[in-house]
C-alpha positions in Angstrom: -41.3 -54.4 -12.5 -43.1 -51.9 -14.8 -44.8 -53.5 -17.8 -44.3 -52.0 -21.3 -47.1 -51.9 -23.9 -46.7 -50.7 -27.5 -49.9 -49.5 -29.2 -49.4 -49.1 -33.0 -51.5 -47.9 -35.9 -50.5 -50.0 -38.8 -51.3 -50.4 -42.5 -51.6 -53.9 -44.0 -48.1 -53.6 -45.4 -46.6 -52.7 -42.0 -46.3 -48.9 -42.3 -46.9 -46.8 -39.1 -45.7 -43.3 -40.3 -47.8 -40.2 -39.8 -51.2 -41.7 -39.0 -52.6 -38.6 -37.4 -52.4 -35.9 -40.1 -50.8 -34.8 -43.4 -48.2 -32.6 -41.7 -47.4 -35.0 -38.8 -44.3 -36.6 -40.4 -43.6 -36.0 -44.1 -40.0 -37.1 -43.9 -38.6 -39.2 -46.8 -41.4 -37.9 -49.1 -44.2 -39.5 -47.2 -47.4 -37.9 -48.6 -50.2 -40.0 -47.1 -50.2 -38.7 -43.5 -53.6 -38.8 -41.8 -54.6 -42.3 -43.0 -56.2 -43.2 -39.7 -58.9 -40.6 -39.5 -61.3 -41.9 -42.3 -61.4 -45.3 -40.6 -61.8 -44.1 -37.0 -64.9 -45.8 -35.5 -65.5 -47.9 -32.4 -61.9 -48.2 -31.2 -62.9 -49.0 -27.6 -59.9 -51.3 -26.7 -57.5 -48.6 -27.7 -59.5 -45.9 -26.0 -59.7 -47.9 -22.8 -55.9 -48.4 -23.0 -55.4 -44.6 -23.3 -57.5 -44.0 -20.2 -55.6 -46.5 -18.1 -52.8 -45.8 -15.7 -49.4 -45.4 -17.4 -46.4 -43.1 -18.2 -45.5 -42.5 -21.9 -42.3 -43.7 -23.5 -41.5 -41.8 -26.7 -38.8 -41.4 -29.3 -37.7 -37.8 -29.9 -39.5 -37.2 -33.1 -42.9 -38.4 -31.7 -42.2 -36.4 -28.5 -41.7 -33.2 -30.7 -45.0 -33.9 -32.5 -46.9 -34.5 -29.2 -45.3 -31.5 -27.5 -46.4 -29.2 -30.3 -49.9 -30.4 -30.2 -51.2 -31.8 -26.9 -50.3 -28.9 -24.5 -52.5 -26.7 -26.7 -55.4 -29.2 -27.0 -56.3 -30.1 -23.4 -60.1 -29.8 -23.8 -60.6 -33.5 -24.0 -59.5 -36.3 -21.5 -56.5 -37.4 -23.6 -54.9 -34.0 -23.8 -55.4 -33.4 -20.1 -54.0 -36.9 -19.3 -50.9 -36.5 -21.6 -50.2 -33.1 -19.9 -50.4 -34.6 -16.4 -48.5 -37.9 -16.8 -44.7 -38.4 -17.1 -43.1 -38.6 -20.5 -39.8 -40.5 -20.9 -38.0 -39.6 -24.1 -35.2 -41.6 -25.8 -32.9 -39.1 -27.4 -29.3 -38.5 -28.2 -29.9 -34.7 -28.2 -28.7 -32.7 -25.2 -31.5 -30.1 -25.7 -34.1 -29.3 -23.0 -37.5 -30.9 -23.0 -40.0 -28.1 -22.5 -43.2 -30.1 -22.1 -44.3 -30.5 -18.4 -43.2 -33.7 -16.7 -40.7 -34.8 -19.4 -37.4 -36.7 -18.8 -34.6 -37.7 -21.1 -33.4 -41.3 -21.4 -30.0 -41.5 -23.2 -27.5 -44.2 -24.2 -28.4 -47.6 -25.5 -32.1 -47.8 -26.1 -32.6 -51.4 -24.7 -30.4 -50.8 -21.7 -32.1 -47.5 -20.8 -35.6 -48.9 -21.1 -34.6 -52.1 -19.1 -33.4 -49.8 -16.3 -36.6 -47.8 -16.4 -38.7 -50.9 -16.2 -36.9 -52.0 -13.1 -37.8 -48.8 -11.3 -40.9 -47.7 -9.4 -44.0 -46.2 -11.1 -46.9 -47.0 -13.3 -46.7 -49.2 -16.4 -45.3 -47.7 -19.7 -47.0 -47.1 -23.0 -45.2 -46.4 -26.3 -47.1 -44.2 -28.8 -45.7 -43.7 -32.3 -41.9 -43.8 -32.0 -41.1 -46.3 -34.8 -37.4 -46.4 -34.0 -38.0 -47.9 -30.5 -39.6 -51.1 -31.7 -36.7 -53.0 -33.3 -34.3 -52.8 -30.3 -37.0 -53.3 -27.7 -38.6 -56.2 -29.4 -35.2 -57.8 -30.0 -34.4 -57.4 -26.3 -37.7 -58.9 -25.1 -38.7 -55.7 -23.3 -42.2 -55.2 -24.8 -44.7 -57.1 -22.6 -47.8 -56.4 -24.7 -48.2 -55.3 -28.3 -51.5 -53.8 -29.5 -51.6 -53.7 -33.3 -54.5 -51.7 -34.9 -54.3 -52.8 -38.6 -56.1 -50.5 -41.0 -57.5 -51.9 -44.4 -55.1 -49.9 -46.5 -51.7 -50.4 -48.3 -49.3 -47.4 -48.1 -46.4 -48.7 -50.1 -43.5 -47.0 -48.2 -42.8 -45.3 -44.9 -41.6 -46.0 -41.4 -42.3 -49.6 -40.2 -42.6 -51.3 -36.9 -40.7 -54.4 -38.0 -37.4 -54.4 -39.8 -34.7 -57.1 -40.5 -32.7 -56.2 -37.4 -35.3 -57.6 -35.0 -34.7 -60.9 -33.3 -37.2 -63.7 -34.3 -39.8 -64.6 -31.7 -43.3 -66.0 -31.3 -46.3 -64.1 -30.1 -49.5 -65.2 -28.4 -52.8 -63.6 -29.2 -54.6 -62.5 -26.0 -57.4 -60.2 -27.3 -58.9 -59.2 -30.6 -61.7 -57.0 -32.0 -62.8 -55.6 -35.4 -64.2 -52.0 -35.8 -67.1 -51.1 -37.9 -64.8 -49.7 -40.6 -62.7 -52.9 -40.8 -59.8 -52.0 -38.4 -58.5 -55.2 -36.8 -57.3 -54.7 -33.3 -55.1 -57.6 -32.0 -53.2 -57.7 -28.8 -50.2 -60.0 -28.4 -47.8 -61.1 -25.7 -44.4 -62.7 -26.1 -44.5 -66.5 -26.5 -40.8 -67.6 -26.6 -38.8 -68.8 -29.6 -40.2 -69.4 -33.1 -41.2 -73.1 -33.5 -41.0 -74.8 -36.9 -42.3 -78.0 -38.4 -43.0 -79.8 -41.6 -46.0 -81.3 -43.4 -43.7 -83.7 -45.2 -44.8 -87.3 -44.6 -42.7 -89.2 -47.2 -39.1 -89.3 -48.3 -38.4 -86.4 -50.7 -38.6 -87.2 -54.4 -35.7 -87.0 -56.8 -37.1 -83.8 -58.1 -37.3 -82.3 -54.6 -33.7 -83.3 -53.9 -32.6 -81.8 -57.2 -34.5 -78.6 -56.3 -32.9 -78.3 -52.9 -29.4 -78.9 -54.4 -29.9 -76.2 -57.0 -31.2 -73.8 -54.3 -28.2 -74.5 -52.1 -25.8 -73.9 -55.0 -27.6 -70.7 -55.9 -27.3 -69.5 -52.3 -23.6 -70.2 -52.1 -23.1 -68.3 -55.4 -24.9 -65.3 -54.1 -23.1 -65.3 -50.7 
């Protein structure tokens, strides 16, 4: 079974759109592209991940961004590696994929990725590709999640998490902090969300009244 890792550049308010440059993805009026560069320092866990053994799993928009950049920038080790390895692209488009070693995955996202994971080959790494996370997280198909959280608030843009995702717990397996305040945390799935209470006494009359009013308000807004 191939393991799947998602590595995400993230703002404090959960935005992952256009980290690499102003023109990377200005859709929906996003004007703050390139927010990663000023904070890039000592990102060794991510750099080690990029130099490990994997194939890429990409959404079509991220694939188009990468395919327009990396084949023309192979001087460094990342460009040469991305050129050499296999790229799997989730897309509903029937158009050709011109970048070397690229293959189309079509149909339901979770089903297509589950089948890919059952096959032979190196592990898989998601870069960018915000649309892949909700269905893959909900289906339990992401084995490891590296979040690189930058000390900024972007306000609006594409997010890794949305209300469609199935609730689930995560276990922290590694963490680091860069010199510029980027917090790198790596998580693995840890089953269902567990809940509890700090309540040690019977609820007061005021608390019972509050709960009743809240329930009434909820029914009225349903």
